C-alpha positions in Angstrom: 3.1 -48.2 -9.2 -0.1 -50.8 -8.1 -0.7 -53.9 -10.2 -4.4 -54.4 -11.6 -7.0 -56.4 -13.2 -5.7 -57.4 -16.7 -9.4 -55.1 -19.0 -11.4 -58.1 -19.8 -13.5 -58.1 -22.9 -16.8 -56.0 -23.0 -18.6 -57.2 -25.6 -17.9 -53.7 -28.4 -16.1 -52.5 -30.8 -13.1 -52.0 -28.2 -12.8 -56.1 -27.9 -9.5 -57.2 -28.8 -10.0 -60.7 -31.1 -10.7 -63.7 -29.5 -7.8 -65.4 -27.8 -5.6 -62.2 -27.8 -4.1 -59.5 -25.8 -2.1 -56.1 -25.8 0.8 -58.3 -25.8 -0.1 -59.5 -29.1 -0.3 -56.5 -30.5 1.5 -54.1 -32.5 1.3 -50.8 -30.5 1.3 -52.8 -27.0 5.1 -51.3 -25.9 3.5 -47.5 -26.9 0.3 -47.9 -24.9 2.0 -49.7 -21.9 4.3 -47.2 -22.3 2.1 -44.5 -22.6 -1.3 -44.9 -22.0 -1.3 -47.3 -18.3 -2.1 -50.5 -20.4 -1.0 -54.3 -19.3 0.0 -56.7 -21.8 -2.8 -59.0 -20.4 -5.5 -55.8 -21.4 -8.1 -57.7 -23.6 -9.7 -55.2 -24.5 -8.4 -51.8 -25.8 -8.9 -47.8 -25.4 -8.8 -46.8 -29.0 -12.3 -47.3 -30.5 -12.7 -48.9 -32.7 -9.7 -50.3 -32.1 -6.6 -50.4 -33.7 -5.2 -53.8 -32.7 -2.2 -55.4 -35.0 -1.0 -58.5 -34.9 2.3 -57.9 -34.6 4.8 -59.3 -37.1 6.1 -62.1 -37.2 9.6 -63.0 -39.6 9.1 -65.4 -41.7 12.2 -68.5 -41.5 15.1 -67.9 -43.6 16.1 -70.6 -45.7 
């Protein structure tokens, strides 16, 4: 498989939030395995974008 350049933001409803990439999305693993995305993509194939930030666990006291 050849590497490709990341999908850039295009100014529409498929853009990920500023400063975010597919690698920051909870759906990254599925999209990279099934749909050919790479973690550096800045645009989503779902319209409108279904970007969901990855959950971060709060530190345990």
